[in-house]
C-alpha positions as CSV (number, residue, x, y, z in Angstrom):
1,S,-195.1,17.6,-19.8
2,L,-192.3,15.9,-22.2
3,R,-190.3,16.5,-19.3
4,K,-191.5,14.4,-17.1
5,S,-189.6,10.6,-16.9
6,A,-192.0,8.7,-18.8
7,P,-193.0,11.0,-21.7
8,K,-189.2,11.7,-21.7
9,F,-188.4,7.7,-22.6
10,L,-191.3,7.5,-25.2
11,L,-189.1,10.5,-26.6
12,D,-186.2,9.1,-27.4
13,V,-188.1,5.7,-28.2
14,Y,-189.6,7.7,-31.0
15,H,-186.2,9.4,-32.2
16,R,-184.6,6.2,-32.3
17,I,-187.2,4.6,-34.9
18,T,-187.5,7.2,-37.2
19,V,-183.9,7.6,-37.3
20,E,-184.1,3.5,-38.5
21,E,-186.2,4.4,-40.7
22,G,-185.0,6.9,-42.4
23,L,-187.5,9.4,-41.1
24,S,-185.3,12.0,-39.1
25,I,-184.3,15.4,-39.8
26,N,-181.6,17.3,-37.6
27,S,-182.4,21.2,-36.9
28,D,-179.5,21.4,-39.7
29,G,-181.8,19.4,-42.5
30,H,-179.9,16.9,-42.4
31,R,-180.9,12.9,-41.4
32,R,-179.8,11.9,-38.3
33,T,-177.7,9.2,-38.3
34,K,-177.8,6.1,-36.0
35,R,-174.4,6.6,-34.3
36,D,-176.3,10.2,-33.6
37,A,-179.2,8.2,-31.3
38,E,-177.2,6.0,-29.7
39,L,-175.0,8.5,-28.4
40,H,-178.1,10.2,-27.2
41,E,-179.6,7.2,-25.6
42,N,-176.3,6.3,-23.8
43,E,-176.2,9.9,-22.4
44,Q,-179.2,9.7,-21.1
45,N,-178.8,5.9,-19.8
46,F,-182.2,4.8,-20.9
47,I,-182.8,2.9,-23.6
48,T,-181.5,-1.1,-22.7
49,D,-180.5,-3.9,-25.4
50,L,-183.9,-5.4,-23.6
51,D,-186.0,-2.1,-24.8
52,K,-184.3,-2.1,-28.2
53,R,-185.8,-5.6,-28.8
54,A,-189.2,-5.0,-26.8
55,I,-189.4,-1.9,-28.9
56,D,-188.6,-3.9,-32.4
57,E,-191.2,-6.9,-31.7
58,S,-193.9,-4.4,-30.5
59,D,-196.6,-2.4,-31.8
60,I,-197.6,0.3,-29.4
61,I,-195.3,1.2,-26.1
62,M,-197.0,2.8,-23.0
63,T,-195.8,4.6,-20.0
64,F,-197.4,5.0,-16.9
65,L,-196.5,7.4,-14.2
66,N,-196.3,6.7,-10.4
67,K,-199.6,7.8,-8.5
68,R,-201.3,7.7,-5.4
69,S,-204.4,5.0,-5.1
70,H,-207.0,6.1,-2.4
71,N,-208.4,2.6,-2.9
72,V,-205.3,0.7,-1.6
73,E,-203.8,1.4,2.0
74,E,-200.2,2.6,2.7
75,M,-197.6,-0.1,3.1
76,R,-196.1,-0.6,6.5
77,H,-193.4,-1.2,6.1
78,E,-190.6,1.2,7.2
79,H,-187.3,1.6,4.4
80,G,-189.3,0.6,1.2
81,S,-191.7,2.5,-0.9
82,R,-195.3,1.6,-2.6
83,L,-195.8,2.4,-6.0
84,W,-199.2,2.4,-7.9
85,F,-199.9,2.8,-11.8
86,D,-203.4,3.6,-13.3
87,V,-203.3,0.8,-15.7
88,S,-207.3,1.4,-16.4
89,N,-207.4,2.8,-19.9
90,I,-205.5,0.0,-21.3
91,P,-207.3,-1.7,-24.5
92,N,-208.8,-5.2,-24.2
93,D,-207.5,-5.5,-28.0
94,N,-203.6,-5.2,-26.6
95,Y,-201.3,-8.2,-25.8
96,L,-198.6,-7.7,-23.5
97,M,-195.2,-8.4,-24.4
98,M,-193.3,-6.9,-22.1
99,A,-193.8,-4.9,-18.7
100,E,-190.1,-2.9,-16.9
101,L,-190.1,-0.6,-14.2
102,R,-187.6,2.1,-14.0
103,I,-186.6,4.0,-10.8
104,Y,-183.5,6.1,-10.8
105,Q,-180.3,5.9,-8.8
106,N,-178.4,9.1,-7.7
107,S,-175.8,8.2,-5.6
108,N,-175.0,11.5,-4.4
109,E,-177.9,12.0,-2.8
110,G,-177.1,8.7,-0.9
111,K,-174.7,7.9,2.0
112,W,-172.5,5.1,0.4
113,L,-171.1,7.1,-2.3
114,T,-167.7,6.8,-1.3
115,T,-168.1,3.0,-1.4
116,N,-168.4,0.1,-4.3
117,K,-170.6,-1.3,-1.7
118,Q,-173.1,-3.9,-3.7
119,F,-177.6,-4.0,-2.9
120,T,-179.8,-5.5,-4.0
121,V,-183.2,-3.8,-5.2
122,T,-186.6,-5.9,-5.5
123,A,-189.3,-5.4,-6.6
124,Y,-192.8,-7.4,-5.1
125,A,-196.5,-7.5,-6.1
126,I,-198.3,-6.5,-3.2
127,R,-200.9,-9.0,-2.3
128,S,-204.4,-8.3,-0.7
129,S,-204.8,-10.8,1.9
130,G,-208.6,-9.7,3.0
131,T,-206.8,-8.4,6.2
132,S,-205.4,-5.2,7.0
133,K,-202.4,-7.0,6.4
134,N,-201.3,-7.3,3.0
135,S,-198.8,-9.2,1.5
136,L,-195.4,-9.3,-1.0
137,E,-194.4,-11.6,-3.7
138,P,-191.0,-10.8,-5.6
139,L,-191.3,-10.1,-9.1
140,S,-187.8,-9.3,-10.3
141,S,-184.4,-7.7,-8.6
142,V,-181.7,-6.0,-9.8
143,N,-178.1,-5.7,-8.0
144,T,-176.4,-1.7,-7.8
145,T,-173.6,-0.4,-6.4
146,G,-173.5,2.2,-3.9
147,D,-171.5,5.1,-6.6
148,Y,-174.1,4.4,-9.1
149,V,-175.9,6.6,-11.4
150,G,-178.9,6.1,-13.6
151,W,-181.7,4.2,-14.2
152,L,-182.6,0.5,-12.7
153,E,-185.0,-2.1,-14.4
154,L,-187.0,-4.2,-12.8
155,N,-189.6,-6.9,-14.9
156,V,-193.1,-6.6,-13.4
157,T,-194.6,-8.1,-16.3
158,E,-195.9,-10.5,-14.6
159,A,-198.2,-8.0,-11.7
160,L,-198.9,-6.1,-15.3
161,H,-200.6,-9.4,-16.8
162,E,-202.5,-10.1,-13.4
163,W,-204.0,-6.1,-13.0
164,L,-205.2,-6.7,-16.9
165,L,-206.8,-9.5,-16.3
166,N,-208.2,-8.3,-12.7
167,T,-208.1,-4.4,-12.3
168,K,-208.7,-4.9,-8.6
169,E,-205.8,-7.2,-8.0
170,N,-203.9,-3.6,-8.6
171,H,-202.4,-2.9,-5.2
172,G,-199.3,-1.7,-6.7
173,V,-195.3,-2.4,-6.4
174,Y,-194.0,-2.9,-3.7
175,I,-190.1,-1.9,-4.2
176,G,-187.5,-2.8,-1.0
177,A,-183.5,-3.1,-1.2
178,H,-180.9,-4.8,1.2
179,A,-176.8,-4.8,1.4
180,L,-176.3,-7.8,-1.3
181,N,-174.6,-9.7,2.1
182,K,-177.4,-8.9,4.5
183,P,-180.7,-10.0,2.5
184,D,-182.8,-10.0,5.4
185,R,-181.5,-6.5,6.6
186,E,-183.7,-4.4,4.8
187,I,-181.8,-0.7,4.6
188,K,-184.1,3.1,2.9
189,L,-184.4,3.6,-0.4
190,D,-182.8,7.2,0.1
191,D,-179.7,6.1,1.9
192,I,-178.6,4.9,-1.4
193,G,-180.2,7.8,-3.8
194,L,-183.0,5.7,-5.1
195,T,-185.6,8.6,-6.3
196,H,-189.6,7.4,-5.5
197,R,-191.2,10.0,-4.0
198,R,-192.9,12.4,-6.1
199,V,-191.8,15.4,-6.0
200,K,-192.6,18.6,-8.4
201,T,-189.4,19.2,-9.0
202,D,-187.7,15.7,-9.9
203,D,-190.8,15.3,-12.5
204,E,-187.9,13.8,-15.2
205,Y,-186.7,11.1,-12.5
206,Q,-189.8,9.9,-11.5
207,P,-191.0,6.5,-11.2
208,F,-192.7,4.8,-13.9
209,M,-193.7,1.3,-15.6
210,I,-193.4,0.6,-19.5
211,G,-195.8,-1.6,-21.8
212,F,-194.9,-3.2,-24.7
213,F,-197.7,-4.4,-26.3
214,R,-199.1,-5.9,-29.8
215,G,-201.9,-4.4,-30.8
216,P,-204.2,-3.7,-33.5
217,E,-202.8,-2.1,-36.9
218,L,-205.7,-0.2,-38.2
219,I,-205.9,3.6,-36.9
220,K,-208.7,4.6,-35.0
221,S,-209.4,8.3,-35.8
222,T,-212.3,8.7,-33.9
223,A,-210.6,7.2,-30.7
224,H,-209.1,10.6,-29.5
225,S,-212.1,12.9,-30.6
226,T,-213.3,13.1,-26.8
227,G,-215.5,16.7,-25.9
228,Q,-216.8,19.5,-27.3
229,K,-213.9,21.5,-28.1
230,R,-212.3,18.8,-30.2
231,T,-215.0,17.6,-31.8
232,K,-216.1,21.4,-33.0
233,R,-212.4,21.4,-34.4
234,S,-213.1,18.1,-36.7
235,T,-216.2,19.5,-38.1
236,L,-214.8,22.6,-39.2
237,H,-212.1,21.2,-40.6
238,Q,-214.6,19.0,-42.8
239,R,-216.4,22.0,-44.1
240,K,-213.1,23.4,-45.3
241,K,-212.4,20.0,-46.9
242,K,-216.1,20.3,-48.9
243,K,-214.9,23.7,-50.4
244,S,-211.4,22.0,-51.7
245,E,-212.6,19.3,-53.3
246,Q,-211.7,19.3,-56.4
247,H,-208.0,20.8,-55.8
248,N,-206.2,18.9,-53.2
249,P,-202.9,20.7,-51.9
250,F,-201.1,17.7,-50.9
251,L,-200.6,16.1,-54.2
252,E,-198.5,17.3,-56.7
253,N,-197.7,16.3,-60.0
254,S,-200.7,14.5,-60.0
255,M,-201.3,15.7,-63.7
256,E,-198.0,15.7,-65.3
257,N,-197.0,12.3,-64.3
258,T,-199.8,9.8,-64.2
259,R,-199.1,8.2,-67.6
260,S,-196.3,5.7,-66.1
261,C,-197.1,3.6,-63.0
262,Q,-194.4,5.6,-60.3
263,M,-194.1,6.6,-57.1
264,Q,-195.7,10.3,-56.4
265,T,-195.2,12.9,-53.7
266,L,-197.8,13.2,-51.1
267,Y,-197.3,14.4,-47.8
268,I,-199.9,14.2,-44.9
269,D,-200.4,16.9,-42.6
270,F,-202.0,16.0,-39.4
271,K,-203.3,19.7,-38.7
272,D,-204.9,19.5,-41.8
273,L,-207.0,16.4,-40.7
274,G,-208.1,18.0,-36.8
275,W,-205.2,14.9,-35.2
276,H,-202.6,17.9,-34.1
277,D,-204.5,18.5,-30.5
278,W,-203.6,14.6,-29.8
279,I,-200.5,14.1,-31.7
280,I,-197.4,15.3,-30.3
281,A,-194.8,13.5,-32.8
282,P,-194.6,14.0,-36.3
283,E,-196.5,16.7,-37.9
284,G,-196.7,15.0,-40.7
285,Y,-195.0,12.8,-42.8
286,G,-194.7,12.1,-46.6
287,A,-197.0,8.9,-47.0
288,F,-196.3,8.7,-50.9
289,Y,-198.4,7.0,-53.1
290,C,-198.3,4.7,-56.7
291,S,-200.5,6.6,-60.1
292,G,-200.0,5.6,-63.4
293,E,-200.9,3.4,-66.4
294,C,-199.3,-0.1,-66.5
295,N,-198.5,-0.7,-70.1
296,F,-196.8,-3.0,-72.4
297,P,-193.8,-3.5,-72.2
298,L,-193.5,-3.4,-68.0
299,N,-190.8,-1.0,-67.2
300,A,-188.1,-2.3,-64.6
301,H,-188.8,0.5,-62.2
302,M,-192.4,-0.4,-61.8
303,N,-191.2,-3.6,-60.0
304,A,-194.0,-5.3,-61.9
305,T,-194.7,-9.0,-59.9
306,N,-194.7,-12.3,-62.3
307,H,-198.6,-12.1,-62.3
308,A,-198.9,-8.4,-63.1
309,I,-196.1,-9.5,-66.1
310,V,-198.4,-12.6,-67.6
311,Q,-202.2,-10.7,-66.7
312,T,-200.3,-7.3,-69.0
313,L,-200.0,-9.7,-72.1
314,V,-203.7,-11.7,-71.6
315,H,-204.9,-8.0,-71.9
316,L,-203.0,-7.7,-75.0
317,L,-204.6,-10.7,-76.3
318,E,-208.6,-10.0,-74.6
319,P,-208.6,-6.3,-73.6
320,K,-212.2,-6.1,-73.2
321,K,-211.7,-9.1,-70.8
322,V,-208.9,-8.4,-68.6
323,P,-207.9,-5.4,-67.9
324,K,-204.3,-3.8,-66.9
325,P,-202.3,-4.4,-64.0
326,C,-202.8,-1.7,-61.3
327,C,-200.6,0.8,-60.1
328,A,-199.7,-0.1,-56.8
329,P,-197.1,-0.6,-54.1
330,T,-194.8,-3.0,-53.8
331,R,-193.4,-1.9,-50.2
332,L,-194.6,-0.5,-47.5
333,G,-192.9,1.7,-44.6
334,A,-194.4,1.8,-40.5
335,L,-194.9,5.7,-39.1
336,P,-193.9,5.9,-35.4
337,V,-196.2,8.5,-33.8
338,L,-196.3,10.1,-30.1
339,Y,-199.6,10.8,-28.6
340,H,-201.6,11.8,-25.9
341,L,-203.7,9.4,-24.1
342,N,-205.2,11.5,-21.7
343,D,-203.4,14.5,-19.2
344,E,-201.0,12.1,-18.0
345,N,-199.5,9.4,-20.4
346,V,-198.2,9.7,-23.5
347,N,-198.2,6.6,-25.7
348,L,-196.1,5.6,-29.0
349,K,-197.5,3.9,-31.5
350,K,-196.2,2.0,-34.6
351,Y,-198.7,2.4,-37.8
352,R,-197.4,-0.6,-40.1
353,N,-198.0,0.5,-43.9
354,M,-198.3,3.5,-43.5
355,I,-194.9,4.7,-46.4
356,V,-195.0,3.9,-49.8
357,K,-190.9,2.4,-50.1
358,S,-191.5,1.6,-53.7
């Protein structure tokens, strides 16, 4: 469900990227502006400046909701809470850049609402010592106040990196809190309104982890084709395509504007590719393509390279030996795709070189 905290975060990230790429349209048919996106982010208190840098530098953003693991014993600490995330589905060819843990604080549910008392919230990696007692290793901390309402973020890159190297080391993360002036006295997370329990009524405020990765750029269309039902749907679509091979409904002006090299309209509908069962957004996109002849003289709108200009001149001298330059894109844009990894996890991937810009 997109109402849960982790998918909701990715949906905000998706909207931000589409605005920056000029792909986002409001319900009134007008393009969403960067100002619209920033206002939305501020309301949700979701995307921080650190997130924005990581979003720009990463290709794949994965989110993980807190789950129960029967293989890991509960911590015996009284006041804190242990969170566990299933990271077993992360592909080996993804390079981890950064990982964050998000936990929501609602001071209205704490007992320090009327004070400006300061607290420190710390994330610890749980280490197994081979005995009944586990040890805790600090990962990162963040300071907060008793009257704060919003998301807290903690850096857990080191922990996720170790889990990816060896999944058996994944014993989860322990969250502890203490008053800023009393570091040796742990307080209950509930006392400062931290949401740490798995309650269905609070899906949109559940703790979650974000992983920012660099990964392969090519689309793997078969990666999500699992299960008989999904395979049947894909096969039926292939049969339909064979009947309409001579006429492609996506292409417009395919015959009229082939004389001179220029951009042509091409709209890709993911439903026609059989990908709509795993792609959440977008439903499709304007890919465009370049088509036409590159005749001498090359016009300014063709954005011809020096190589193309020289090749054109040589073609005039030796038309049988050297062909005309080919009509090709000079600038390509990225397309963000929000998709289901499985029933619980939603990912966001920026596919580069998907849209012809010029």
